N, CA, C and O atoms as a printed pandas DataFrame, in Angstrom:
     atom_number atom_name residue_name chain_id  residue_number  x_coord  y_coord  z_coord
0              1         N          MET        A               1   29.815   -9.398  -20.933
1              2        CA          MET        A               1   30.780   -9.874  -21.902
2              3         C          MET        A               1   31.160  -11.296  -21.687
3              4         O          MET        A               1   31.339  -12.052  -22.642
4              5         N          GLU        A               2   31.290  -11.683  -20.412
5              6        CA          GLU        A               2   31.687  -13.056  -20.108
6              7         C          GLU        A               2   30.702  -14.088  -20.637
7              8         O          GLU        A               2   31.110  -15.167  -21.069
8              9         N          LYS        A               3   29.424  -13.776  -20.611
9             10        CA          LYS        A               3   28.437  -14.729  -21.126
10            11         C          LYS        A               3   28.578  -14.898  -22.674
11            12         O          LYS        A               3   28.407  -15.991  -23.215
12            13         N          LEU        A               4   28.887  -13.807  -23.332
13            14        CA          LEU        A               4   29.090  -13.875  -24.783
14            15         C          LEU        A               4   30.352  -14.714  -25.106
15            16         O          LEU        A               4   30.338  -15.544  -26.015
16            17         N          LEU        A               5   31.387  -14.493  -24.378
17            18        CA          LEU        A               5   32.650  -15.223  -24.585
18            19         C          LEU        A               5   32.430  -16.727  -24.342
19            20         O          LEU        A               5   32.908  -17.570  -25.100
20            21         N          LEU        A               6   31.704  -17.030  -23.280
21            22        CA          LEU        A               6   31.386  -18.428  -22.977
22            23         C          LEU        A               6   30.541  -19.017  -24.062
23            24         O          LEU        A               6   30.768  -20.155  -24.474
24            25         N          LYS        A               7   29.571  -18.276  -24.540
25            26        CA          LYS        A               7   28.660  -18.761  -25.605
26            27         C          LYS        A               7   29.437  -19.081  -26.901
27            28         O          LYS        A               7   29.200  -20.113  -27.529
28            29         N          TYR        A               8   30.341  -18.209  -27.286
29            30        CA          TYR        A               8   30.991  -18.395  -28.578
30            31         C          TYR        A               8   32.306  -19.148  -28.562
31            32         O          TYR        A               8   32.645  -19.818  -29.537
32            33         N          LEU        A               9   33.059  -19.049  -27.460
33            34        CA          LEU        A               9   34.396  -19.695  -27.406
34            35         C          LEU        A               9   34.600  -20.667  -26.270
35            36         O          LEU        A               9   35.559  -21.438  -26.270
36            37         N          GLY        A              10   33.727  -20.636  -25.323
37            38        CA          GLY        A              10   33.897  -21.516  -24.149
38            39         C          GLY        A              10   34.699  -20.787  -23.089
39            40         O          GLY        A              10   34.944  -19.585  -23.186
40            41         N          ILE        A              11   35.103  -21.538  -22.078
41            42        CA          ILE        A              11   35.829  -20.955  -20.946
42            43         C          ILE        A              11   37.256  -20.493  -21.344
43            44         O          ILE        A              11   37.909  -21.085  -22.203
44            45         N          SER        A              12   37.689  -19.443  -20.697
45            46        CA          SER        A              12   39.085  -19.015  -20.880
46            47         C          SER        A              12   39.988  -20.150  -20.473
47            48         O          SER        A              12   39.692  -20.884  -19.530
48            49         N          GLY        A              13   41.085  -20.295  -21.179
49            50        CA          GLY        A              13   41.993  -21.401  -20.922
50            51         C          GLY        A              13   41.675  -22.653  -21.714
51            52         O          GLY        A              13   42.314  -23.692  -21.542
52            53         N          ARG        A              14   40.674  -22.546  -22.589
53            54        CA          ARG        A              14   40.216  -23.700  -23.345
54            55         C          ARG        A              14   41.352  -24.381  -24.096
55            56         O          ARG        A              14   42.207  -23.734  -24.701
56            57         N          MET        A              15   41.332  -25.697  -24.035
57            58        CA          MET        A              15   42.245  -26.529  -24.872
58            59         C          MET        A              15   41.423  -27.254  -25.909
59            60         O          MET        A              15   40.447  -27.917  -25.557
60            61         N          ILE        A              16   41.785  -27.150  -27.188
61            62        CA          ILE        A              16   41.031  -27.853  -28.211
62            63         C          ILE        A              16   41.539  -29.298  -28.434
63            64         O          ILE        A              16   40.887  -30.102  -29.101
64            65         N          SER        A              17   42.701  -29.597  -27.866
65            66        CA          SER        A              17   43.198  -30.939  -27.984
66            67         C          SER        A              17   44.309  -31.168  -26.918
67            68         O          SER        A              17   45.063  -30.256  -26.580
68            69         N          ALA        A              18   44.374  -32.370  -26.428
69            70        CA          ALA        A              18   45.451  -32.713  -25.504
70            71         C          ALA        A              18   46.807  -32.765  -26.207
71            72         O          ALA        A              18   47.855  -32.618  -25.578
72            73         N          SER        A              19   46.767  -32.974  -27.498
73            74        CA          SER        A              19   48.024  -33.002  -28.312
74            75         C          SER        A              19   47.938  -31.975  -29.420
75            76         O          SER        A              19   47.147  -32.100  -30.355
76            77         N          LYS        A              20   48.748  -30.985  -29.299
77            78        CA          LYS        A              20   48.786  -29.920  -30.340
78            79         C          LYS        A              20   49.239  -30.486  -31.670
79            80         O          LYS        A              20   48.671  -30.159  -32.712
80            81         N          SER        A              21   50.248  -31.326  -31.644
81            82        CA          SER        A              21   50.755  -31.873  -32.916
82            83         C          SER        A              21   49.727  -32.761  -33.617
83            84         O          SER        A              21   49.602  -32.728  -34.842
84            85         N          MET        A              22   48.991  -33.558  -32.828
85            86        CA          MET        A              22   47.987  -34.409  -33.432
86            87         C          MET        A              22   46.848  -33.587  -34.036
87            88         O          MET        A              22   46.354  -33.885  -35.123
88            89         N          TYR        A              23   46.436  -32.529  -33.293
89            90        CA          TYR        A              23   45.366  -31.642  -33.788
90            91         C          TYR        A              23   45.793  -30.996  -35.097
91            92         O          TYR        A              23   45.064  -31.013  -36.088
92            93         N          ARG        A              24   46.997  -30.425  -35.075
93            94        CA          ARG        A              24   47.529  -29.708  -36.255
94            95         C          ARG        A              24   47.666  -30.752  -37.421
95            96         O          ARG        A              24   47.377  -30.441  -38.576
96            97         N          GLY        A              25   48.092  -31.927  -37.097
97            98        CA          GLY        A              25   48.197  -32.947  -38.167
98            99         C          GLY        A              25   46.902  -33.379  -38.744
99           100         O          GLY        A              25   46.815  -33.729  -39.921
100          101         N          ALA        A              26   45.863  -33.360  -37.906
101          102        CA          ALA        A              26   44.513  -33.733  -38.381
102          103         C          ALA        A              26   43.840  -32.633  -39.130
103          104         O          ALA        A              26   42.892  -32.878  -39.876
104          105         N          LYS        A              27   44.316  -31.393  -38.949
105          106        CA          LYS        A              27   43.696  -30.229  -39.599
106          107         C          LYS        A              27   44.806  -29.347  -40.189
107          108         O          LYS        A              27   44.956  -28.196  -39.777
108          109         N          PRO        A              28   45.586  -29.869  -41.149
109          110        CA          PRO        A              28   46.733  -29.115  -41.639
110          111         C          PRO        A              28   46.373  -27.858  -42.424
111          112         O          PRO        A              28   47.235  -27.003  -42.627
112          113         N          ARG        A              29   45.147  -27.723  -42.864
113          114        CA          ARG        A              29   44.788  -26.538  -43.652
114          115         C          ARG        A              29   44.158  -25.453  -42.734
115          116         O          ARG        A              29   43.825  -24.369  -43.214
116          117         N          ASN        A              30   43.994  -25.736  -41.425
117          118        CA          ASN        A              30   43.372  -24.783  -40.552
118          119         C          ASN        A              30   44.438  -23.838  -39.965
119          120         O          ASN        A              30   45.591  -24.221  -39.764
120          121         N          LEU        A              31   44.014  -22.598  -39.699
121          122        CA          LEU        A              31   44.863  -21.638  -39.027
122          123         C          LEU        A              31   44.592  -21.736  -37.524
123          124         O          LEU        A              31   43.514  -21.355  -37.067
124          125         N          ILE        A              32   45.536  -22.232  -36.768
125          126        CA          ILE        A              32   45.329  -22.572  -35.357
126          127         C          ILE        A              32   46.287  -21.739  -34.504
127          128         O          ILE        A              32   47.468  -21.636  -34.833
128          129         N          VAL        A              33   45.806  -21.156  -33.438
129          130        CA          VAL        A              33   46.674  -20.407  -32.519
130          131         C          VAL        A              33   46.468  -21.075  -31.158
131          132         O          VAL        A              33   45.457  -20.865  -30.488
132          133         N          PHE        A              34   47.460  -21.887  -30.770
133          134        CA          PHE        A              34   47.422  -22.476  -29.431
134          135         C          PHE        A              34   47.833  -21.388  -28.442
135          136         O          PHE        A              34   48.701  -20.567  -28.742
136          137         N          ASN        A              35   47.226  -21.384  -27.294
137          138        CA          ASN        A              35   47.451  -20.364  -26.288
138          139         C          ASN        A              35   47.239  -18.944  -26.831
139          140         O          ASN        A              35   47.979  -18.021  -26.490
140          141         N          GLY        A              36   46.222  -18.788  -27.674
141          142        CA          GLY        A              36   45.922  -17.508  -28.264
142          143         C          GLY        A              36   45.257  -16.576  -27.266
143          144         O          GLY        A              36   44.810  -16.984  -26.194
144          145         N          ASN        A              37   45.208  -15.323  -27.653
145          146        CA          ASN        A              37   44.621  -14.291  -26.822
146          147         C          ASN        A              37   43.714  -13.429  -27.625
147          148         O          ASN        A              37   44.091  -12.992  -28.712
148          149         N          LEU        A              38   42.519  -13.160  -27.137
149          150        CA          LEU        A              38   41.540  -12.315  -27.786
150          151         C          LEU        A              38   41.613  -10.951  -27.144
151          152         O          LEU        A              38   41.486  -10.797  -25.929
152          153         N          ILE        A              39   41.825   -9.947  -28.013
153          154        CA          ILE        A              39   41.986   -8.566  -27.520
154          155         C          ILE        A              39   40.949   -7.645  -28.172
155          156         O          ILE        A              39   40.623   -7.801  -29.348
156          157         N          THR        A              40   40.464   -6.737  -27.438
157          158        CA          THR        A              40   39.574   -5.669  -27.979
158          159         C          THR        A              40   39.977   -4.392  -27.307
159          160         O          THR        A              40   40.689   -4.401  -26.303
160          161         N          GLU        A              41   39.519   -3.281  -27.863
161          162        CA          GLU        A              41   39.774   -1.981  -27.220
162          163         C          GLU        A              41   38.605   -1.641  -26.295
163          164         O          GLU        A              41   37.444   -1.680  -26.702
164          165         N          ILE        A              42   38.926   -1.314  -25.072
165          166        CA          ILE        A              42   37.944   -0.884  -24.095
166          167         C          ILE        A              42   38.455    0.453  -23.538
167          168         O          ILE        A              42   39.574    0.553  -23.036
168          169         N          ASP        A              43   37.606    1.463  -23.644
169          170        CA          ASP        A              43   37.972    2.800  -23.248
170          171         C          ASP        A              43   39.244    3.292  -23.930
171          172         O          ASP        A              43   40.058    4.006  -23.345
172          173         N          GLY        A              44   39.381    2.884  -25.182
173          174        CA          GLY        A              44   40.518    3.381  -25.983
174          175         C          GLY        A              44   41.833    2.628  -25.769
175          176         O          GLY        A              44   42.853    2.993  -26.356
176          177         N          ALA        A              45   41.823    1.603  -24.952
177          178        CA          ALA        A              45   43.087    0.831  -24.694
178          179         C          ALA        A              45   42.829   -0.617  -24.964
179          180         O          ALA        A              45   41.748   -1.129  -24.674
180          181         N          PRO        A              46   43.858   -1.319  -25.545
181          182        CA          PRO        A              46   43.697   -2.742  -25.791
182          183         C          PRO        A              46   43.609   -3.528  -24.486
183          184         O          PRO        A              46   44.352   -3.299  -23.532
184          185         N          ARG        A              47   42.656   -4.470  -24.495
185          186        CA          ARG        A              47   42.459   -5.276  -23.276
186          187         C          ARG        A              47   42.185   -6.723  -23.631
187          188         O          ARG        A              47   41.385   -7.012  -24.521
188          189         N          LYS        A              48   42.846   -7.623  -22.939
189          190        CA          LYS        A              48   42.606   -9.059  -23.166
190          191         C          LYS        A              48   41.268   -9.386  -22.598
191          192         O          LYS        A              48   40.942   -9.013  -21.471
192          193         N          ILE        A              49   40.481  -10.097  -23.394
193          194        CA          ILE        A              49   39.154  -10.510  -22.913
194          195         C          ILE        A              49   38.991  -12.032  -22.788
195          196         O          ILE        A              49   38.058  -12.514  -22.145
196          197         N          TRP        A              50   39.919  -12.786  -23.417
197          198        CA          TRP        A              50   39.793  -14.249  -23.416
198          199         C          TRP        A              50   41.173  -14.790  -23.818
199          200         O          TRP        A              50   41.946  -14.113  -24.497
200          201         N          TYR        A              51   41.463  -16.019  -23.384
201          202        CA          TYR        A              51   42.686  -16.692  -23.806
202          203         C          TYR        A              51   42.360  -18.178  -23.903
203          204         O          TYR        A              51   41.481  -18.687  -23.207
204          205         N          GLY        A              52   43.084  -18.853  -24.774
205          206        CA          GLY        A              52   42.911  -20.284  -24.951
206          207         C          GLY        A              52   43.296  -20.690  -26.372
207          208         O          GLY        A              52   43.779  -19.872  -27.155
208          209         N          ASP        A              53   43.081  -21.929  -26.680
209          210        CA          ASP        A              53   43.334  -22.400  -28.048
210          211         C          ASP        A              53   42.229  -21.977  -28.982
211          212         O          ASP        A              53   41.044  -22.148  -28.695
212          213         N          ILE        A              54   42.651  -21.403  -30.142
213          214        CA          ILE        A              54   41.706  -20.945  -31.123
214          215         C          ILE        A              54   42.047  -21.562  -32.480
215          216         O          ILE        A              54   43.143  -21.382  -33.011
216          217         N          ASP        A              55   41.075  -22.291  -33.019
217          218        CA          ASP        A              55   41.199  -22.729  -34.420
218          219         C          ASP        A              55   40.418  -21.733  -35.206
219          220         O          ASP        A              55   39.195  -21.822  -35.305
220          221         N          ILE        A              56   41.139  -20.750  -35.786
221          222        CA          ILE        A              56   40.467  -19.636  -36.457
222          223         C          ILE        A              56   39.595  -20.163  -37.583
223          224         O          ILE        A              56   38.513  -19.627  -37.822
224          225         N          SER        A              57   40.036  -21.192  -38.274
225          226        CA          SER        A              57   39.225  -21.750  -39.369
226          227         C          SER        A              57   37.899  -22.299  -38.828
227          228         O          SER        A              57   36.844  -22.030  -39.403
228          229         N          ALA        A              58   37.940  -23.051  -37.750
229          230        CA          ALA        A              58   36.735  -23.655  -37.191
230          231         C          ALA        A              58   35.932  -22.638  -36.351
231          232         O          ALA        A              58   34.704  -22.710  -36.311
232          233         N          ASP        A              59   36.606  -21.710  -35.694
233          234        CA          ASP        A              59   35.918  -20.758  -34.814
234          235         C          ASP        A              59   35.553  -19.447  -35.561
235          236         O          ASP        A              59   35.076  -18.496  -34.941
236          237         N          ARG        A              60   35.766  -19.407  -36.804
237          238        CA          ARG        A              60   35.607  -18.147  -37.570
238          239         C          ARG        A              60   34.229  -17.531  -37.400
239          240         O          ARG        A              60   34.131  -16.340  -37.104
240          241         N          GLN        A              61   33.165  -18.296  -37.575
241          242        CA          GLN        A              61   31.812  -17.750  -37.467
242          243         C          GLN        A              61   31.571  -17.269  -36.026
243          244         O          GLN        A              61   30.915  -16.245  -35.836
244          245         N          SER        A              62   32.066  -17.957  -35.039
245          246        CA          SER        A              62   31.894  -17.528  -33.674
246          247         C          SER        A              62   32.631  -16.197  -33.396
247          248         O          SER        A              62   32.135  -15.341  -32.664
248          249         N          LEU        A              63   33.792  -16.053  -33.982
249          250        CA          LEU        A              63   34.558  -14.796  -33.822
250          251         C          LEU        A              63   33.815  -13.634  -34.494
251          252         O          LEU        A              63   33.760  -12.532  -33.949
252          253         N          ILE        A              64   33.255  -13.881  -35.660
253          254        CA          ILE        A              64   32.464  -12.853  -36.348
254          255         C          ILE        A              64   31.244  -12.482  -35.515
255          256         O          ILE        A              64   30.973  -11.297  -35.322
256          257         N          SER        A              65   30.531  -13.431  -35.038
257          258        CA          SER        A              65   29.319  -13.167  -34.223
258          259         C          SER        A              65   29.707  -12.463  -32.929
259          260         O          SER        A              65   28.988  -11.569  -32.482
260          261         N          LEU        A              66   30.808  -12.837  -32.326
261          262        CA          LEU        A              66   31.230  -12.207  -31.107
262          263         C          LEU        A              66   31.556  -10.727  -31.326
263          264         O          LEU        A              66   31.126   -9.883  -30.541
264          265         N          ALA        A              67   32.314  -10.401  -32.388
265          266        CA          ALA        A              67   32.626   -9.047  -32.658
266          267         C          ALA        A              67   31.361   -8.221  -32.910
267          268         O          ALA        A              67   31.259   -7.077  -32.466
268          269         N          ASN        A              68   30.392   -8.818  -33.634
269          270        CA          ASN        A              68   29.161   -8.133  -33.900
270          271         C          ASN        A              68   28.395   -7.851  -32.599
271          272         O          ASN        A              68   27.924   -6.734  -32.384
272          273         N          GLU        A              69   28.278   -8.830  -31.768
273          274        CA          GLU        A              69   27.501   -8.654  -30.527
274          275         C          GLU        A              69   28.240   -7.727  -29.533
275          276         O          GLU        A              69   27.586   -7.052  -28.738
276          277         N          LEU        A              70   29.547   -7.684  -29.561
277          278        CA          LEU        A              70   30.305   -6.784  -28.704
278          279         C          LEU        A              70   30.346   -5.392  -29.335
279          280         O          LEU        A              70   30.689   -4.412  -28.674
280          281         N          ASN        A              71   29.992   -5.314  -30.620
281          282        CA          ASN        A              71   30.065   -4.050  -31.354
282          283         C          ASN        A              71   31.495   -3.481  -31.299
283          284         O          ASN        A              71   31.692   -2.287  -31.074
284          285         N          SER        A              72   32.477   -4.357  -31.507
285          286        CA          SER        A              72   33.848   -3.954  -31.329
286          287         C          SER        A              72   34.737   -4.880  -32.203
287          288         O          SER        A              72   34.407   -6.037  -32.463
288          289         N          LYS        A              73   35.856   -4.318  -32.630
289          290        CA          LYS        A              73   36.853   -5.113  -33.382
290          291         C          LYS        A              73   37.550   -5.998  -32.384
291          292         O          LYS        A              73   37.870   -5.562  -31.278
292          293         N          ILE        A              74   37.792   -7.264  -32.767
293          294        CA          ILE        A              74   38.615   -8.161  -31.914
294          295         C          ILE        A              74   39.810   -8.673  -32.688
295          296         O          ILE        A              74   39.774   -8.821  -33.909
296          297         N          TYR        A              75   40.860   -8.937  -31.951
297          298        CA          TYR        A              75   42.101   -9.392  -32.541
298          299         C          TYR        A              75   42.471  -10.699  -31.878
299          300         O          TYR        A              75   42.232  -10.891  -30.686
300          301         N          VAL        A              76   43.066  -11.614  -32.665
301          302        CA          VAL        A              76   43.668  -12.805  -32.114
302          303         C          VAL        A              76   45.181  -12.606  -32.157
303          304         O          VAL        A              76   45.765  -12.353  -33.211
304          305         N          LEU        A              77   45.801  -12.730  -30.975
305          306        CA          LEU        A              77   47.232  -12.593  -30.863
306          307         C          LEU        A              77   47.839  -13.861  -30.291
307          308         O          LEU        A              77   47.160  -14.620  -29.600
308          309         N          THR        A              78   49.117  -14.097  -30.576
309          310        CA          THR        A              78   49.820  -15.183  -29.974
310          311         C          THR        A              78   50.047  -14.925  -28.472
311          312         O          THR        A              78   49.890  -13.811  -27.973
312          313         N          GLU        A              79   50.413  -15.981  -27.805
313          314        CA          GLU        A              79   50.693  -15.858  -26.360
314          315         C          GLU        A              79   51.780  -14.822  -26.098
315          316         O          GLU        A              79   51.636  -13.977  -25.214
316          317         N          SER        A              80   52.874  -14.885  -26.869
317          318        CA          SER        A              80   53.983  -13.964  -26.593
318          319         C          SER        A              80   53.681  -12.485  -26.878
319          320         O          SER        A              80   54.397  -11.612  -26.386
320          321         N          ASN        A              81   52.642  -12.192  -27.658
321          322        CA          ASN        A              81   52.284  -10.850  -27.944
322          323         C          ASN        A              81   51.197  -10.275  -26.975
323          324         O          ASN        A              81   50.838   -9.101  -27.072
324          325         N          ALA        A              82   50.710  -11.081  -26.088
325          326        CA          ALA        A              82   49.688  -10.600  -25.162
326          327         C          ALA        A              82   49.869  -11.097  -23.723
327          328         O          ALA        A              82   48.999  -10.862  -22.884
328          329         N          ARG        A              83   50.964  -11.769  -23.428
329          330        CA          ARG        A              83   51.186  -12.227  -22.067
330          331         C          ARG        A              83   52.600  -11.808  -21.616
331          332         O          ARG        A              83   53.339  -11.151  -22.349
332          333         N          PHE        A              84   52.928  -12.196  -20.436
333          334        CA          PHE        A              84   54.250  -11.928  -19.891
334          335         C          PHE        A              84   54.532  -10.396  -19.935
335          336         O          PHE        A              84   53.736   -9.624  -19.400
336          337         N          GLU        A              85   55.591   -9.969  -20.529
337          338        CA          GLU        A              85   55.904   -8.534  -20.543
338          339         C          GLU        A              85   54.948   -7.722  -21.383
339          340         O          GLU        A              85   54.972   -6.493  -21.311
340          341         N          ASN        A              86   54.108   -8.358  -22.177
341          342        CA          ASN        A              86   53.122   -7.658  -23.008
342          343         C          ASN        A              86   51.696   -7.714  -22.463
343          344         O          ASN        A              86   50.757   -7.280  -23.130
344          345         N          GLU        A              87   51.536   -8.246  -21.255
345          346        CA          GLU        A              87   50.235   -8.385  -20.656
346          347         C          GLU        A              87   49.494   -7.054  -20.547
347          348         O          GLU        A              87   48.317   -6.972  -20.898
348          349         N          ALA        A              88   50.173   -6.007  -20.063
349          350        CA          ALA        A              88   49.533   -4.726  -19.823
350          351         C          ALA        A              88   49.353   -3.948  -21.115
351          352         O          ALA        A              88   48.498   -3.064  -21.168
352          353         N          SER        A              89   50.123   -4.239  -22.162
353          354        CA          SER        A              89   50.058   -3.514  -23.387
354          355         C          SER        A              89   50.265   -4.485  -24.561
355          356         O          SER        A              89   51.344   -4.549  -25.149
356          357         N          PRO        A              90   49.160   -5.268  -24.897
357          358        CA          PRO        A              90   49.289   -6.257  -25.969
358          359         C          PRO        A              90   49.737   -5.642  -27.307
359          360         O          PRO        A              90   49.332   -4.533  -27.658
360          361         N          LYS        A              91   50.567   -6.371  -28.034
361          362        CA          LYS        A              91   51.037   -5.897  -29.305
362          363         C          LYS        A              91   50.099   -6.162  -30.465
363          364         O          LYS        A              91   50.315   -7.068  -31.270
364          365         N          ILE        A              92   49.056   -5.353  -30.533
365          366        CA          ILE        A              92   48.007   -5.554  -31.531
366          367         C          ILE        A              92   48.575   -5.534  -32.961
367          368         O          ILE        A              92   48.035   -6.199  -33.845
368          369         N          GLU        A              93   49.626   -4.801  -33.187
369          370        CA          GLU        A              93   50.187   -4.760  -34.562
370          371         C          GLU        A              93   50.687   -6.093  -35.043
371          372         O          GLU        A              93   50.921   -6.259  -36.241
372          373         N          ASN        A              94   50.866   -7.070  -34.141
373          374        CA          ASN        A              94   51.268   -8.405  -34.493
374          375         C          ASN        A              94   50.146   -9.386  -34.528
375          376         O          ASN        A              94   50.358  -10.585  -34.343
376          377         N          PHE        A              95   48.893   -8.881  -34.774
377          378        CA          PHE        A              95   47.732   -9.757  -34.757
378          379         C          PHE        A              95   47.810  -10.823  -35.830
379          380         O          PHE        A              95   48.395  -10.631  -36.896
380          381         N          ILE        A              96   47.216  -11.924  -35.520
381          382        CA          ILE        A              96   47.101  -13.073  -36.484
382          383         C          ILE        A              96   45.858  -12.875  -37.346
383          384         O          ILE        A              96   45.902  -13.053  -38.563
384          385         N          TYR        A              97   44.763  -12.509  -36.712
385          386        CA          TYR        A              97   43.475  -12.391  -37.366
386          387         C          TYR        A              97   42.709  -11.330  -36.612
387          388         O          TYR        A              97   42.825  -11.199  -35.394
388          389         N          SER        A              98   41.908  -10.560  -37.373
389          390        CA          SER        A              98   41.038   -9.615  -36.704
390          391         C          SER        A              98   39.708   -9.601  -37.479
391          392         O          SER        A              98   39.652   -9.902  -38.671
392          393         N          VAL        A              99   38.628   -9.232  -36.738
393          394        CA          VAL        A              99   37.297   -9.102  -37.343
394          395         C          VAL        A              99   36.655   -7.927  -36.619
395          396         O          VAL        A              99   36.788   -7.781  -35.404
396          397         N          ASP        A             100   35.942   -7.074  -37.401
397          398        CA          ASP        A             100   35.255   -5.960  -36.771
398          399         C          ASP        A             100   33.751   -6.276  -36.618
399          400         O          ASP        A             100   33.291   -7.347  -37.013
400          401         N          GLN        A             101   33.024   -5.356  -36.059
401          402        CA          GLN        A             101   31.610   -5.559  -35.758
402          403         C          GLN        A             101   30.806   -5.761  -37.001
403          404         O          GLN        A             101   29.707   -6.309  -36.922
404          405         N          ASP        A             102   31.294   -5.349  -38.154
405          406        CA          ASP        A             102   30.547   -5.510  -39.404
406          407         C          ASP        A             102   30.947   -6.785  -40.173
407          408         O          ASP        A             102   30.474   -7.035  -41.282
408          409         N          GLY        A             103   31.826   -7.576  -39.552
409          410        CA          GLY        A             103   32.230   -8.836  -40.121
410          411         C          GLY        A             103   33.418   -8.753  -41.098
411          412         O          GLY        A             103   33.754   -9.730  -41.767
412          413         N          ASN        A             104   34.042   -7.571  -41.164
413          414        CA          ASN        A             104   35.233   -7.411  -41.976
414          415         C          ASN        A             104   36.434   -8.099  -41.347
415          416         O          ASN        A             104   36.852   -7.738  -40.247
416          417         N          GLU        A             105   36.981   -9.068  -42.023
417          418        CA          GLU        A             105   38.064   -9.883  -41.523
418          419         C          GLU        A             105   39.402   -9.517  -42.160
419          420         O          GLU        A             105   39.465   -9.028  -43.288
420          421         N          MET        A             106   40.447   -9.765  -41.418
421          422        CA          MET        A             106   41.755   -9.470  -41.949
422          423         C          MET        A             106   42.804  -10.422  -41.293
423          424         O          MET        A             106   42.766  -10.679  -40.089
424          425         N          LEU        A             107   43.704  -10.913  -42.105
425          426        CA          LEU        A             107   44.824  -11.687  -41.592
426          427         C          LEU        A             107   46.015  -10.695  -41.453
427          428         O          LEU        A             107   46.294   -9.915  -42.363
428          429         N          GLY        A             108   46.697  -10.750  -40.300
429          430        CA          GLY        A             108   47.800   -9.838  -40.123
430          431         C          GLY        A             108   49.052  -10.204  -40.918
431          432         O          GLY        A             108   49.313  -11.365  -41.230
432          433         N          ASP        A             109   49.801   -9.166  -41.224
433          434        CA          ASP        A             109   51.077   -9.392  -41.943
434          435         C          ASP        A             109   51.987  -10.271  -41.130
435          436         O          ASP        A             109   52.755  -11.059  -41.683
436          437         N          PHE        A             110   51.910  -10.145  -39.796
437          438        CA          PHE        A             110   52.741  -10.928  -38.882
438          439         C          PHE        A             110   52.639  -12.416  -39.190
439          440         O          PHE        A             110   53.650  -13.107  -39.313
440          441         N          ILE        A             111   51.406  -12.902  -39.312
441          442        CA          ILE        A             111   51.239  -14.342  -39.565
442          443         C          ILE        A             111   51.757  -14.771  -40.915
443          444         O          ILE        A             111   52.307  -15.861  -41.067
444          445         N          LYS        A             112   51.581  -13.917  -41.881
445          446        CA          LYS        A             112   52.042  -14.231  -43.235
446          447         C          LYS        A             112   53.561  -14.308  -43.316
447          448         O          LYS        A             112   54.125  -15.202  -43.947
448          449         N          GLU        A             113   54.215  -13.334  -42.651
449          450        CA          GLU        A             113   55.679  -13.221  -42.693
450          451         C          GLU        A             113   56.353  -14.163  -41.722
451          452         O          GLU        A             113   57.228  -14.939  -42.107
452          453         N          TYR        A             114   55.946  -14.100  -40.453
453          454        CA          TYR        A             114   56.664  -14.886  -39.420
454          455         C          TYR        A             114   56.545  -16.384  -39.622
455          456         O          TYR        A             114   57.519  -17.123  -39.479
456          457         N          TYR        A             115   55.358  -16.818  -39.951
457          458        CA          TYR        A             115   55.165  -18.237  -40.066
458          459         C          TYR        A             115   55.278  -18.742  -41.508
459          460         O          TYR        A             115   55.094  -19.932  -41.766
460          461         N          SER        A             116   55.577  -17.854  -42.430
461          462        CA          SER        A             116   55.586  -18.198  -43.868
462          463         C          SER        A             116   54.457  -19.083  -44.239
463          464         O          SER        A             116   54.626  -20.130  -44.863
464          465         N          ILE        A             117   53.294  -18.643  -43.844
465          466        CA          ILE        A             117   52.062  -19.393  -44.058
466          467         C          ILE        A             117   51.735  -19.421  -45.552
467          468         O          ILE        A             117   51.976  -18.452  -46.272
468          469         N          SER        A             118   51.191  -20.533  -45.996
469          470        CA          SER        A             118   50.951  -20.635  -47.427
470          471         C          SER        A             118   49.669  -19.934  -47.842
471          472         O          SER        A             118   48.758  -19.779  -47.029
472          473         N          ASP        A             119   49.587  -19.516  -49.081
473          474        CA          ASP        A             119   48.386  -18.883  -49.608
474          475         C          ASP        A             119   47.190  -19.761  -49.486
475          476         O          ASP        A             119   46.077  -19.266  -49.311
476          477         N          GLU        A             120   47.378  -21.052  -49.571
477          478        CA          GLU        A             120   46.263  -22.001  -49.494
478          479         C          GLU        A             120   45.605  -21.939  -48.133
479          480         O          GLU        A             120   44.378  -21.984  -48.051
480          481         N          ILE        A             121   46.362  -21.841  -47.077
481          482        CA          ILE        A             121   45.780  -21.758  -45.729
482          483         C          ILE        A             121   45.103  -20.390  -45.582
483          484         O          ILE        A             121   44.012  -20.327  -45.014
484          485         N          ILE        A             122   45.689  -19.310  -46.059
485          486        CA          ILE        A             122   45.060  -17.989  -45.958
486          487         C          ILE        A             122   43.785  -17.979  -46.731
487          488         O          ILE        A             122   42.792  -17.448  -46.232
488          489         N          GLU        A             123   43.738  -18.539  -47.935
489          490        CA          GLU        A             123   42.483  -18.607  -48.690
490          491         C          GLU        A             123   41.421  -19.439  -47.975
491          492         O          GLU        A             123   40.238  -19.102  -48.006
492          493         N          ASN        A             124   41.848  -20.524  -47.333
493          494        CA          ASN        A             124   40.887  -21.348  -46.578
494          495         C          ASN        A             124   40.200  -20.552  -45.489
495          496         O          ASN        A             124   38.996  -20.698  -45.277
496          497         N          VAL        A             125   40.943  -19.721  -44.806
497          498        CA          VAL        A             125   40.332  -18.874  -43.755
498          499         C          VAL        A             125   39.462  -17.803  -44.369
499          500         O          VAL        A             125   38.328  -17.591  -43.940
500          501         N          GLU        A             126   39.993  -17.123  -45.382
501          502        CA          GLU        A             126   39.298  -15.998  -45.952
502          503         C          GLU        A             126   38.072  -16.399  -46.759
503          504         O          GLU        A             126   37.151  -15.594  -46.900
504          505         N          ASN        A             127   38.030  -17.610  -47.292
505          506        CA          ASN        A             127   36.918  -17.983  -48.155
506          507         C          ASN        A             127   35.918  -18.937  -47.474
507          508         O          ASN        A             127   34.943  -19.354  -48.100
508          509         N          ASN        A             128   36.147  -19.273  -46.235
509          510        CA          ASN        A             128   35.199  -20.200  -45.552
510          511         C          ASN        A             128   34.275  -19.454  -44.644
511          512         O          ASN        A             128   33.422  -20.061  -43.997
């Protein structure tokens, strides 16, 4: 699994920019999760398999390919939903984005409600 994660997303702890605000400013239409966590189910339980900065818009094809090669659904969660007190039991219900092994993608209600994300950004992710 580690080779696939490295191939598609790079090393755990990846930073996509030294400045989060500059990156977000340069890509205002992208759905970006700084300090994101990638979760999948292993033996029936959610397990973190990778963490780092994820630009879902830019990394979308890599996430689709990764789910396909792992033959498993993967979820992108925020840091607070998969670290600290949630490390042992990530809150998958609060996912930002998910994709299954067949390439079926979904944006979580959490991202739409909590961040009041615009339809334009959602369409940009879903249609690219």
